[in-house]
C-alpha atoms as one frame of an Amber mdcrd trajectory, in Angstrom:
protein
  34.269  46.806 -11.938  37.119  46.823  -9.718  37.379  50.633  -8.645  40.448
  50.323  -6.238  42.652  48.316  -8.798  44.620  49.833 -11.653  42.911  49.340
 -15.087  45.306  46.782 -16.232  44.900  44.451 -12.970  41.248  44.893 -13.298
  40.894  43.452 -16.831  42.980  40.909 -15.863  40.940  39.760 -13.012  37.691
  40.001 -15.021  39.086  37.908 -17.655  40.417  35.212 -15.214  36.656  34.910
 -13.821  35.269  34.655 -17.081  37.518  31.870 -17.957  37.091  29.991 -14.831
  33.061  30.243 -15.272  33.278  29.119 -18.729  35.936  25.961 -17.569  34.358
  25.076 -14.288  30.812  25.818 -15.114  30.743  23.317 -17.697  32.038  20.699
 -15.541  29.227  21.251 -13.029  26.920  20.578 -15.995  28.170  17.293 -17.058
  27.367  16.043 -13.800  31.106  16.385 -12.272  29.754  17.962  -9.007  27.213
  15.157  -8.440  27.929  11.664  -6.502  28.889   8.825  -8.579  25.671   6.757
 -10.020  26.853   3.698  -7.969  26.539   5.565  -4.814  23.194   7.285  -5.268
  20.177   5.095  -4.024  16.826   6.082  -4.485  14.900   7.372  -1.336  12.052
   5.140  -1.853  12.559   1.481  -2.884   9.119  -0.360  -3.891   8.376  -4.111
  -4.756   5.140  -5.808  -5.650   4.609  -9.403  -4.604   1.679 -11.298  -5.591
  -0.226 -13.254  -2.517  -1.393 -16.772  -3.150  -4.675 -18.060  -1.371  -3.997
 -19.934   1.735  -6.320 -21.200   4.499  -6.470 -22.135   8.229  -8.921 -24.323
   9.743  -9.481 -22.991  13.073  -9.071 -19.431  14.363  -8.996 -19.198  18.228
  -8.168 -16.208  20.802  -4.337 -16.762  20.010  -2.670 -15.442  17.386  -1.770
 -17.969  14.654   0.165 -17.438  11.348  -2.318 -17.866   8.266   0.571 -17.336
   5.552   3.848 -16.050   4.717   2.996 -13.535   2.291   6.649 -12.771   0.631
  10.280 -12.811   1.381  12.140  -9.399   0.834  15.378  -7.473   1.124  15.857
  -4.469   3.234  18.738  -2.634   2.082  19.756  -0.255   5.335  19.041  -1.212
   8.889  18.370   2.464   9.024  15.616   2.311   6.278  12.005   2.366   7.579
   9.750  -0.201   5.782   6.164   0.219   4.970   4.226  -2.851   3.913   0.366
  -2.881   2.232  -1.455  -5.892   2.005  -4.441  -5.315  -0.278  -6.716  -8.334
  -0.962  -9.608 -10.035   0.496  -9.930 -11.802   3.770 -12.380 -14.481   4.473
 -13.672 -16.422   7.743 -16.093 -19.586   7.215 -18.209 -18.978  10.281 -17.985
 -18.124  14.161 -19.331 -20.532  16.837 -18.772 -17.506  19.200 -17.307 -14.026
  19.673 -17.590 -11.054  17.481 -15.184 -11.459  14.756 -11.574 -11.871  13.780
  -8.488  -9.631  13.375  -6.115  -9.981  10.826  -2.235  -8.735  11.287   0.675
  -8.036   9.372   3.929  -8.740  10.679   7.318  -8.966   9.632   9.471 -12.023
  10.672   6.494 -13.251  13.126   6.577  -9.790  14.880   3.995  -6.892  15.050
   4.675  -3.622  13.783   6.950  -1.656  16.508   5.111   1.560  15.231   1.095
   1.263  15.645  -0.948  -1.384  14.559  -1.099  -3.164  11.206  -4.832  -4.977
  11.191  -8.090  -5.310   9.839 -11.100  -6.639  11.188 -13.820  -8.907   9.828
 -16.991  -9.268  11.840 -19.348 -12.032  12.764 -21.775 -10.689  10.213 -19.175
 -10.914   7.505 -18.487 -14.197   7.625 -19.261 -16.868   4.670 -19.917 -15.000
   1.092 -16.989 -13.953  -0.680 -15.027 -12.343   2.192 -14.307  -8.672   2.714
 -11.798  -6.673   0.712  -9.061  -4.759   2.928  -6.169  -2.794   2.676  -3.523
  -3.292   5.746  -0.776  -1.258   6.200   2.007  -1.327   8.640   5.659   0.223
   9.429   8.186  -1.382  10.420  11.759  -0.062  11.622  14.875  -1.365  13.143
  15.106  -4.087  10.724  18.683  -5.479   9.542  19.812  -5.288   6.360  18.881
  -8.572   4.356  16.133 -10.623   4.057  12.959 -10.436   5.988   9.404 -12.297
   5.647   6.028 -10.449   5.535   3.011 -12.739   7.021  -0.627 -12.468   8.187
  -1.831 -13.806  11.258  -5.083 -14.202  12.626  -7.038 -14.466  15.737 -10.560
 -13.945  17.408 -11.265 -11.947  20.710 -10.771 -13.561  23.921 -14.048 -15.581
  23.829 -14.191 -16.473  20.152 -13.711 -19.170  17.995 -14.047 -19.546  14.056
 -13.430 -21.860  11.049 -11.528 -21.155   7.905  -9.775 -18.289   7.870  -8.476
 -17.212   4.275  -6.378 -14.880   2.048  -7.531 -14.370  -1.145 -11.062 -16.681
  -0.999 -11.639 -18.175  -4.044  -8.343 -17.981  -5.446  -8.986 -15.175  -7.898
  -4.818 -14.344  -7.782  -5.842 -10.614  -7.178  -4.002 -10.096  -3.665  -0.988
  -8.016  -3.657   1.640  -7.322  -0.988   3.241  -3.970  -1.397   6.545  -3.100
   0.455   8.179   0.205   0.237  11.708   0.647   2.013  12.273   4.321   2.765
  16.059   4.734   2.629  18.190   7.311   5.284  18.456  10.303   3.436  22.086
  11.385   3.357  24.874  12.788   1.233  25.060   9.825  -0.930  21.434   9.697
  -1.275  20.841  13.118  -2.847  19.280  13.425  -6.070  21.257  13.937  -9.103
  20.792  16.898 -11.539  22.632  17.739 -14.673  22.249  20.577 -17.311  21.351
  20.445 -20.795
């Protein structure tokens, strides 16, 4: 094993290595080498909120808030937050224009990373509404509470009546909020041995 050392020194070093491996190796298997559980956070924090049926009497070419969907908490200002509305949207009738645009927002501001929109065309007005999924990414949100909302508008020459989320009040619409926390040392996953 150690050819350049005298025989007794070689046995002494080998024995010390075996003892160190046994002592320190068992500590690593017990989790001593991992961060404390209080500092470890999951990489993704997911929350699901029920959305109540709400309506807005008139829809114009200017965005108007249809409803606040939910209030959620952001844990880190460095997180990326993904919101997904999954449910039905509805417009009663159009007197002009080609349809309406529904937009997902946080704190009354649109997504800073792309668009978070769905449209409902004039031919889809009335009836039971249209099943839709709207996803938006939001970054730069301060740590603390924020409010997600849906806004609606028509094209520049459009006009409509009665925009609704969850038409018929079936209680089937949801808002899913995923916070992607920053990945760093305190966010590493913990692994333990048997």
